[in-house]
C-alpha positions in Angstrom: -129.3 -54.8 50.0 -130.0 -52.0 47.5 -126.8 -52.9 45.7 -127.8 -56.5 45.4 -131.2 -55.5 43.9 -129.4 -53.3 41.3 -127.1 -56.2 40.4 -130.1 -58.5 39.9 -131.9 -56.2 37.5 -129.7 -56.9 34.5 -130.1 -60.6 34.8 -133.9 -60.3 35.0 -133.9 -58.1 31.9 -131.7 -60.5 30.1 -133.9 -63.5 30.9 -137.0 -61.5 29.7 -135.1 -60.5 26.5 -134.1 -64.1 25.8 -137.6 -65.3 26.2 -139.0 -62.6 23.9 -136.3 -63.3 21.3 -137.0 -67.0 21.5 -140.7 -66.5 21.0 -140.1 -64.2 18.0 -137.6 -66.7 16.6 -140.2 -69.5 16.8 -142.8 -67.3 15.1 -140.5 -66.2 12.3 -139.2 -69.7 11.6 -142.5 -71.5 11.9 -143.5 -70.8 8.2 -140.2 -72.3 7.0 -140.8 -75.3 9.3 -144.3 -75.7 8.0 -143.2 -75.6 4.4 -140.3 -78.1 4.9 -142.4 -80.6 6.9 -145.3 -80.1 4.6 -143.3 -81.1 1.6 -142.8 -84.5 3.1 -146.5 -85.0 4.1 -149.1 -86.9 2.1 -152.0 -85.0 0.5 -154.4 -86.3 3.1 -152.2 -85.0 5.9 -151.8 -81.6 4.3 -155.5 -81.2 3.6 -156.5 -82.5 7.0 -159.0 -80.2 8.9 -156.9 -80.6 12.1 -153.3 -79.4 11.7 -150.7 -82.2 11.8 -147.6 -80.5 13.2 -145.2 -83.4 12.5 -145.6 -85.9 9.6 -146.8 -89.2 10.8 -146.0 -90.7 7.4 -142.9 -89.3 5.6 -143.1 -89.4 1.8 -141.0 -88.2 -1.1 -143.9 -88.2 -3.6 -144.1 -84.4 -3.7 -140.4 -84.1 -4.7 -140.8 -86.9 -7.2 -143.7 -85.1 -8.9 -141.7 -81.8 -8.8 -138.8 -83.4 -10.6 -140.9 -85.3 -13.1 -143.2 -82.6 -14.5 -141.1 -81.1 -17.2 -137.6 -81.3 -18.6 -135.1 -78.6 -19.7 -131.4 -78.4 -20.5 -129.2 -78.4 -17.4 -127.4 -75.3 -18.4 -127.0 -73.0 -21.4 -124.2 -70.5 -21.7 -124.8 -67.5 -24.1 -122.8 -64.4 -24.8 -124.7 -61.2 -24.0 -124.9 -58.6 -26.8 -123.5 -61.2 -29.3 -126.5 -60.6 -31.6 -125.4 -57.0 -32.1 -122.2 -58.2 -33.7 -123.4 -61.3 -35.6 -126.5 -59.7 -37.1 -128.7 -62.5 -35.8 -131.7 -62.0 -33.6 -130.6 -64.7 -31.2 -127.7 -64.7 -28.7 -124.8 -66.9 -29.5 -125.2 -70.2 -27.7 -121.8 -71.6 -26.5 -122.8 -74.9 -24.9 -126.0 -76.6 -23.7 -126.2 -79.3 -21.1 -128.2 -82.6 -21.0 -131.9 -82.6 -20.2 -132.8 -82.6 -16.5 -136.0 -82.0 -14.5 -137.2 -78.4 -15.1 -137.2 -77.7 -11.4 -133.4 -78.2 -11.3 -132.9 -75.9 -14.2 -135.1 -73.3 -12.5 -133.0 -73.5 -9.4 -129.8 -73.2 -11.3 -131.2 -70.2 -13.2 -132.1 -68.4 -10.0 -128.8 -69.2 -8.3 -126.8 -68.0 -11.4 -128.9 -64.9 -11.6 -128.6 -64.0 -7.9 -124.9 -64.7 -7.8 -124.1 -62.7 -10.9 -126.2 -59.8 -9.6 -124.5 -60.0 -6.2 -121.0 -60.0 -7.6 -121.5 -57.3 -10.2 -123.5 -55.0 -7.9 -120.9 -55.3 -5.1 -118.1 -54.4 -7.6 -119.9 -51.4 -9.3 -121.5 -50.1 -6.0 -118.2 -50.2 -4.1 -116.4 -48.4 -6.9 -119.1 -45.8 -7.3 -119.4 -45.3 -3.5 -115.7 -44.8 -3.2 -115.6 -42.3 -6.0 -118.5 -40.3 -4.5 -117.1 -40.3 -1.0 -113.4 -39.6 -1.6 -113.1 -38.1 -5.1 -113.8 -34.4 -5.9 -115.2 -33.8 -9.4 -117.8 -31.5 -10.9 -121.4 -32.6 -10.4 -120.6 -35.0 -7.5 -123.3 -33.7 -5.2 -125.8 -33.5 -8.0 -125.1 -37.1 -9.0 -125.4 -38.4 -5.5 -128.7 -36.5 -5.1 -130.0 -38.1 -8.2 -129.0 -41.5 -6.9 -130.8 -40.9 -3.6 -133.9 -39.8 -5.5 -133.7 -42.9 -7.7 -134.1 -45.0 -4.5 -137.6 -43.7 -4.1 -138.5 -44.3 -7.7 -140.9 -47.3 -8.1 -139.7 -50.0 -10.4 -143.0 -50.0 -12.3 -142.2 -46.4 -13.5 -139.2 -47.5 -15.5 -140.6 -50.9 -16.5 -141.7 -49.9 -20.1 -138.4 -48.2 -21.1 -136.4 -51.0 -19.4 -138.3 -53.7 -21.3 -137.8 -51.9 -24.6 -134.1 -51.5 -23.9 -133.7 -55.2 -23.1 -135.6 -56.1 -26.3 -133.5 -53.7 -28.4 -130.4 -55.4 -27.0 -131.9 -58.8 -27.7 -131.6 -59.8 -24.1 -135.3 -60.3 -23.4 -136.1 -63.8 -22.1 -132.6 -64.3 -20.9 -131.1 -64.2 -17.4 -129.1 -61.1 -18.4 -132.4 -59.2 -18.7 -132.9 -59.6 -15.0 -129.2 -59.2 -14.0 -128.2 -56.0 -15.7 -131.1 -53.8 -14.3 -130.0 -54.8 -10.7 -126.3 -54.0 -11.2 -127.0 -50.2 -11.0 -128.9 -50.5 -7.7 -129.0 -47.0 -6.2 -129.3 -48.4 -2.6 -126.0 -50.2 -3.1 -124.2 -47.1 -4.2 -125.7 -45.2 -1.3 -124.7 -47.9 1.2 -121.1 -48.2 0.0 -120.7 -44.4 -0.1 -121.5 -44.3 3.6 -118.9 -47.0 4.4 -116.3 -45.4 2.2 -116.6 -42.1 4.0 -115.2 -43.8 7.1 -111.9 -44.6 5.3 -109.2 -42.1 6.5 -108.2 -39.8 3.7 -104.6 -39.8 5.0 -104.3 -43.5 4.1 -105.3 -42.8 0.5 -102.9 -39.9 0.3 -100.1 -42.0 1.7 -100.7 -44.7 -0.8 -100.7 -42.1 -3.6 -97.3 -40.7 -2.3 -95.9 -44.2 -2.3 -96.8 -44.5 -6.0 -99.8 -46.8 -5.7 -102.2 -46.6 -8.6 -105.9 -46.0 -8.2 -106.7 -49.7 -8.8 -104.1 -50.9 -6.3 -105.3 -48.3 -3.7 -108.9 -49.4 -4.1 -108.1 -53.2 -3.9 -105.4 -53.0 -1.1 -106.8 -50.3 1.1 -110.4 -49.5 0.4 -111.9 -52.9 -0.1 -110.5 -54.4 3.2 -111.8 -51.5 5.2 -115.3 -51.6 3.7 -115.6 -55.4 3.7 -118.4 -55.4 6.3 -120.4 -53.1 4.0 -119.7 -55.3 1.0 -120.9 -58.4 3.0 -124.1 -56.7 4.0 -124.7 -55.5 0.4 -124.0 -59.0 -0.9 -126.8 -60.4 1.2 -129.2 -57.6 0.4 -128.5 -57.9 -3.3 -128.8 -61.7 -3.3 -132.1 -61.7 -1.5 -133.4 -58.7 -3.6 -132.5 -60.5 -6.8 -133.8 -63.8 -5.6 -137.2 -62.4 -4.6 -137.6 -60.0 -7.5 -140.7 -61.9 -8.8 -142.1 -58.9 -10.7 -139.0 -58.3 -12.9 -138.6 -62.0 -13.5 -142.2 -62.3 -14.6 -141.9 -59.5 -17.1 -138.4 -60.4 -18.5 -138.6 -64.2 -18.6 -141.1 -66.4 -20.6 -139.8 -69.7 -21.8 -139.8 -72.8 -19.6 -136.0 -73.3 -19.7 -135.3 -69.7 -18.6 -137.8 -69.5 -15.7 -136.6 -68.9 -12.1 -137.7 -71.1 -9.2 -140.3 -68.5 -8.1 -141.9 -68.4 -11.6 -141.7 -72.2 -11.8 -143.5 -72.6 -8.5 -146.1 -70.0 -9.6 -146.6 -72.0 -12.8 -147.0 -75.2 -10.8 -149.5 -73.5 -8.6 -151.5 -72.4 -11.6 -151.5 -75.9 -13.1 -152.0 -77.8 -9.8 -154.1 -75.4 -7.7 -155.0 -78.0 -5.0 -151.6 -79.9 -4.9 -150.2 -78.1 -1.9 -147.6 -80.8 -1.4 -146.1 -80.1 -4.8 -146.1 -76.4 -4.1 -144.4 -76.8 -0.7 -141.7 -79.0 -2.2 -140.9 -76.3 -4.7 -140.9 -73.6 -2.0 -138.6 -75.7 0.3 -136.2 -76.2 -2.6 -136.2 -72.4 -3.2 -135.4 -71.6 0.4 -132.2 -73.7 0.6 -129.9 -71.3 -1.3 -131.1 -68.3 0.7 -130.3 -70.0 4.0 -126.9 -71.1 2.8 -125.9 -67.5 1.6 -127.1 -66.0 4.8 -125.1 -68.4 6.9 -122.0 -67.7 4.9 -122.3 -63.9 5.0 -123.9 -63.7 8.5 -120.8 -62.3 10.2 -120.3 -59.6 7.7 -124.0 -58.8 7.6 -124.3 -58.3 11.4 -121.0 -56.3 11.5 -122.1 -54.1 8.6 -125.5 -53.4 10.2 -123.8 -52.6 13.5 -121.3 -50.2 11.8 -124.2 -48.5 9.8 -126.1 -48.1 13.0 -123.2 -46.4 14.8 -122.7 -44.0 11.8 -126.3 -43.1 11.8 
């Protein structure tokens, strides 16, 4: 009888855990549910004193207003630092797309900014983390200490010199002014160093004996072994770049260069009582984040699990 009771305990704990997780999942997803359903509600339903949990009358009026407020070019490709070589104060414009609703341009700007930041950060952080973990050079420990200290440095402290630097490079009011400061993310270097330390040094030495170059060793051996860490860093960087409202607010000003967060804030300032319009913009902004998380979810959970074991 005692053995049967012991066998029953894990199932009871599991049921309780599932119930608690289900309750937490509902609580955490409820704001997203409220924003998405609210974007399809009428203004009367949104402003009703009694909450309407499910739209009784579905409408696309909020999205129609969102896509009809302003217009902007669909895309504009510019060459960074081109003004330093041409002598002009403007970046060289390669091509410009047709006019579309400004909300679509804001969404494209945010996606391009977040994707560029994610790719460049993963490349630079993985290289720097590998060098700090497996290479021996003068000042390695001091450099890593400075990187760890930089993680505790508030962004507001470096805002003024960073803004002056972007202005001197003629990158102010461009997507590049938001992308480049994120590329040297200290947390990314720290995270990839921790994962690179788990790579056996014998494998690197064997590759060197076989005549593999540093680039080939990094691509063929290091990258596959730290792939879970790169996946976790990709999600962290994408979300951090997407939600970096403060830096976007300082670096971007013109309507065509705004991100979706700044665009929603601008709509909120112009239409303080139009919650349906604001919810439509927020729902549009949430879609890419959900897609990226679903794509990298496997690497994210694996990377967090490996990091927890190492800690």
